[in-house]
N, C-alpha and C positions, 0 to 999 in steps of 0.2 A: 410280714405285716399280719397276712394270715394262720404263720403257727403263732405269734405272738397275740392276737386275737381268742386262739383256740384255747392256748394257757393259760391267760387270762381268763377266758370262762370256767376252763376246768377250776383254776383257783377259787373262783368265785362258788361257785358251786361245792365244794367240798368247806369252804370256810363256811359259805351258810347254814351247811348240814351242823354243823361244829355250835355255832352261834345259836341256831334253833333248838339247842338241846341241853344249853346253859340251866339251873335253875339258881333261882332267885337265890337258894341257900350255899351257894360256890362265889358270886360278887366276891368277897370279902378275901378268898383265898389267891395265894399266891400264883404269880407266875413265871417263868422264867426271864424276864424282865425284871433284876433289881428293884425293889419295891413300887412297883406296879402290879394291885391287885386286880383280877379279872373285870372289875366293874370300869377301873381306868382304861385298863386295853380296851375294852369293847367302847368306852367315849374316842378312845383317840382311831379304835377302827371303822367308827361314822364318820368322825370329821375326814379321815382320809380317805375314806370312798367319795364323800363328796366333791373333796380337793382335785380328786384324780378325773372324775368324771367332766366337772368342770375345765382339765387344762385339756383335755379330749374336745371339748365344746368352741375351746380357743378361748375361754370369760377366766378371770380371777375371779379368785374368793374361796371361801372354807377354810378354816382351820382343822389342823388334828394336836387338840388338844388331849390329852392324857389326863384326866382327871376324874375319878370315882365319884365326884359332889356335881358334876356337868353331866352324867350318865342322863339322857332322858328316858322318863318311868316309860316310855313308847318302844326301849329300845327293840324287844324282841322282834317288831314289826318293821322298825325304824333302820336298824342295821341292815337284816336283808335288804329290805326294797332297796336301802343306797348301794349295796353291794351289786345289784343287780342290774340298778343303769348306769354305774360307772361300766359293768362290762359291755351294756347295750351301747354307751357313747364312742367306747371302741371299735365297736361295728361298723361303723361311719367313716368312709376311705377319706372325708374332709380332716378325720382327728388326726391321720399321721401325717400332714404336710408342715412344713414348717416348725415353726419350734410351741413348744408348750409350756405351761408356768405351773408351778404349784408348789405352796408353803415358799415363796416369795422366788425360789429356783427356778432359772429355764433355762430349758436344754432342746435338742432335737426331738419331737415328736414320737419318732421309735422308741428313744433312750425313755424317754418318759413313761412308755407303755411297758418297757422293761421293769420300769422300779416300782410302778402298779402293783404288774406280776409279784416282785419279789416281796413287797409289805404284804400283799393278802395272804401271797403263800405260808410267809414265815411267821407272820401272827397267827395265822389260823391255828399252824402248829401250836402255836405260843397255850392260843387258846384251848385246846384241843387236851395237851399233857396236861395243863391246868387245872380241869375238870374231869379227868380220868377216861378223856373220848381216844377211839383210836385217828390216824388222821391216815389220809392215801394221798400221799401227794403225788398228783400227776409228774409223769417224767419230762412231760412239754414243757410244764412251768417250772419242772426244777430246773431241766437244761437251760431257759431262757431268764431265770433267779441267777444261776451260776454265770453265766456270760455277764450279766449286768455288775453283778460282785466282784466279776476277778477284772474287769473294764473299772471298775471304781476303785480297787485296792491295790491293783498290779503286784508286785512281788512284795509290799509293804501293808505297813496298817491300813486301817479305811480313813477317809480324813475325817478331822475329829466331829463327833457328832449325829456320823452316818450312823455306825455299826456300836458293839459292846468292843473289848477288846477281845482279839479272836481267840478261839478255843482249837487247841490240836485235835487234830482227828486223823486216825491212820491214811494215809495217802491211797490206800484200796478200800477206802469204807465206801459205800454208797453214796448218791450224787446227792441225794438231801442231807446224808450226815456230813458230806461236804461241805454244801452253802449254810446248814448250820452253826458248823465250827465257824464257818468266816464271816456270820454276821452276828460274833458275839454267844452262840447258844451251845450249850453242851449237850449234845442229842442223847444223854442219859440222864438229863433233867429229868426228878420226879418233885413232887410235892414234898412237903417235912411231912413225917409220918406225925397222925394225932391230927 
């Protein structure tokens, strides 16, 4: 529990740093998620932060849409506030008991917290690389997310809709690159020139 709490707090801190540095002129830029511009990914992050916070609080609600048109005008403050509330909610020991539900999926609360780490960590990278920012993935967060992804995918492909098709990366690649590959991302992805 404590390790995952720290991992989530670290992923939230780094992703928040990225979000607050995104410029308005970058909202239409492509991301590693095919067909998903920065604005749509920010909308998704906004919704998932709320959904995973509610999961920690044993409440349901919140949706993680992915629509550039749905991004609220106050996203620059709202998304960081929701990310902070997400991390804070999982600091409560009660969050770790029983089951938790997010996005219509119910699972043991510790597993749901690991999903939250993965979502925040990987989408933070998506936004960083799309907007030309560095991304410093916390080793503990990477380890927690890799453990979740390994459990979700086993040796085969991920359940449909969970991740994109895996991207091959060398077995001796850094842990974060392996995480990106297992979640359908090319660690070498960069926005198209021009």
